[in-house]
N, C-alpha and C positions, 0 to 999 in steps of 0.2 A: 702294593700295584690292583691287588683285587679289589681294594676300596675304591681304589683313582680308578680300574674300568667299572664298579655300578654307580659309581657318580656319574661318568662320563656317556654310560648305557641310558641313566633317567634324565641327564640335563635337556635333550630335545625335549620332553614332556613336561617338563617346568616352562621350558621358553614358552611352548607352546600354549599353556595356561595361560601365564603371563603376558601373553600377545592379543594387539588391541582387538575386538573380532571385527568385521567388515560389518558396517552397518548394512549394506548390499542385502544381507540375510537377512534380517527384517525388513527389508523397505520392498514391495512390489514395485512401487514405483523406479526407483533405481536399479531394481530388475530389469526391468523394462528397457531403460534406459541405455542396462551394459548391453542389452541383447539387440538394441536397435543400433547403439554409439549414433544417438543422437538424443538432446533433451528439447521441450519445447518451452519457452517462454510466453507468457501471458502480460500482452502488455496493453496499456492505454493510448488513445490518439490526442487529447488534451487534456490532462490531467495535472497541469505544470503546479510543482518541476516535480513531482515523483513519477510520472510515466508520460509520454507524448512526443511526438514527431520533431525532431531536429528539422533545422535548415534543408540538410539530402533527403528530408522524409525518412529517417531511419531513428528509431526510437534509442529516447534519451532519457535519461531525469535519476532522481535521487534513488529511488526504488532500483530501476538498471543497473545500477552501480552497486549495492545488496547484494544486486541478483549473481553478478557479474564473480564479484569474491563467493560467492555459494558455488558456481560452474567452473572455478578453478577449484573448489574441493572436493568436489562430485571426480573430476577428473584425476584426481593424484586419489581420491578413496576406490575409484574401480579401475584405473590404472588404464585411462584412457585421455591422453596427452591429444589426441588428433578429434574430439567427441565434436559432434556438427552443432552448434545452437542455432537453434529457427527460434519464427518470431511470429507471435498470432497475435493480430490487436482482439481487445475486446473490450466489452462494454457494459454497462450497470446490469442489463437485464442478461447478457450470455455467461457472463463469467462463471459463474457459479456451476451451470448446466457443461461448460465446458472445462471446468475439473474435474468433476461427477462421473465425466465421458472417459477422459486417459485424454482429452484432441490436446489440454496443457498440462504442463507437468506443474510448474508453477505460476503462479499470477504475482506477476510486481509491477502492480499499481498504488493508486491509494485506495486502498478498501477497511471499512470501517471491519473491526472483529465483534460481535454482539452472539446472545446465547442461540439468539434461533439461527445466525446463519454455522454455529457451531453444531448445531443438528447435524447440520448440511459437508462442513466439511471443517477441515484444521487450518491454524493460523501461526506463524513463528509467535515470538517475544517480540512485544511493542515496538514500532519503528518509527512512530510519531502520538503526540496525541492534539487532538483536534478539538473546537466547539461548531455545529451549526450556531451561522449567522445568517441576516436578510441584506442582502444586497440590492441598491437603487441607486435611478442617476438622480443626478445631483437638481436637474432640472423638475424632477416630479414634486419637491415641495417635502415630501414623506420624513418625517424625522425621527419614528418613532414605530414601534410596532404598532400600536396600538388604532395608528393613523391608514393603517392599510384596509380597515374594517369596507367589506362590503366590493374587496378589489380583485382586479386578477394577480394570481403572485405561478411562480413556475418554478418544477422542483422535476430534479432529471428522476424519469425510469428507474426504477429498483434502487435505488439511492436509499442510506437511512434517513436523508433528510426529507423523505415522503411520507413515511412517520411521524417525525419531529413536526411538521407543519400541518398532518391533521389536528396533532395534540396541542399543540399551541392552539389553531384554529377552533377547536371544539373548548377547550379554557376558558378560552377569553371571549369565546363566542364572538368573532371577529368576521365570519360572515365569508370566508374567502370563498374567492371560486379556484380550488386548485386544480393546474393543469399540468401536466407529465410532456416534456418531451422526451425527445430518444436518450439524447448522452450530452457531456454538459455542454459542449460548445451550441446545440441548438437551443439549451434552453438563454444561454447567455444571449444568443441571438433574437429570442422572442424579447427579454429586457430590454436593448439597444433598439429596437424596432418599436419598441410599446405595446408590443400586445401583452404584455406582462407589467404592472408595476415595478415586481420584488422578484426576483430569486434567493428561494434560502438553498446553502448548499455549507459544507464545510469552510470555514475562517480561513484556511492556507490553500484551498482547490479555488476561491472567490476572490485571493488574492492573486492568486497566477493568472487568474485571467482578466483582473481587473488591469495589472500590471503589463499585458502583453499587448493591453487595448489600445488604440489612437490616440485616445484621449485620458490617460488612470483619471483626470481627476474630475472627468465630468459622473464619475461613480464614486458611490458613498455606504460604508456600512453604516445601519441604523446600530444603536448603542445596545442593545438587548443579545444576548450570548444564551445557550443552553444547555444541554449535558455532556458533559466529556467523552471525548472519543477516541478510541485507540486503536490507531489502523495497524497492520501485521500484513507477511507477504504471505499466500492462502496457497495451499495444494489439498491431496484427495485426504478424506477423513481417514482414521485409524492408523495412519501410514508412521509408523513409531518412529522407523529407521530414516527414514529422509525429514520428521522432527528432529530428531535428535540431529540430525548433520546441521541443517536450519541453522536451531536454536546456538547452536556450539558457534556456528561462525560467526553467528551476530554480535553473540556475547562476548568472545574474545577480543571482537574488531570494538566493542562498548568500556573493554576494559582497558584495551590498552590508546585506544583517544585515536584510532584511525574513524570510529561512528561519528565523532565529533568533526572530524576534517570532512569528510565526505557530507558531513551536514551543512558543514560552511558552507562547501563549495555551491550547495544549486541553494540554500535558505538567506544568504547575507553577502553574497558577492553576486556582478553580475552573470546573467543565464545568457543561451542562447533562446530565439533566434535573434533576437532586440537588443541584447545586454541588458537586458532588465533586472532590475535588485529586488527583491521582494522583502530587503529587509526585516527577515523575519526572525530574532535571536531563537534559541533555545529556550524554551519555557521552564518554569520551573519542576510542571508535571511530566516533563519529559526528561528529564537530570536525574529524576525517580527512578522513573524505568531506567537510564544508563547503570545506574548506583546499582539499583538491581532489577535487572531481565526478567518480566514474566511475560506471561499471556492472558489473562486476569482483567475483566472486564468490570471487575467490582467498582 
């Protein structure tokens, strides 16, 4: 009986040691969410199919679905079943400052992870792999990047495409007039109105804009493609607890097959607002990241 009493006495200690610690203890962001009872999601307004405004002007998309699963996990972790979810629109220029200031807790858009941005913010494991390309009007007569020589092209301010366009321009001595629009919608408008001959952006974002256009066949991709780009969900730098939670949710979805189902919903089936199908199946590069989740950019 004495031995049993001793075992019973130390049992609570053993249980406590084996219990999973709350990630909120290691996360300033989750601590803030817990105290305020609300989380703020940053979303894009025209980054089809990752994050954009649906028919009712509410944010929808692939990244929003991934973030919904993360919000569910946060509700469970913090024991906040009535957690309020606020949505804040962001663009290429202000998304990082809004994360840094704490105005946005997690950005659920189509943001590329790179070493320069890692100095300012943190990223989840990769959720997509893309490549920058040029989009032109079929009537432009331009068939290759070399034929853009001396012409005006557009990129979106704050996008990785700015650096890629400048690099291509210098390397191939194209003499481009590179202009920067405030967001993807304005860049696309400049292309369609003839104020720019080509629009450089990640292939999937261009595919989304093209598919949603009144006449998709009026737009063509040039054959050239450039470096691989890894997308991720973005949040405050150095928040180990939040990163552990986000990566765990995504990695488990990848292992269970749920991630691929969500991908198919947005990339290979009709999506709102017009029921267009991007017909963009999983690439070998993304399949490799699904098999081995990572936030590496090399």
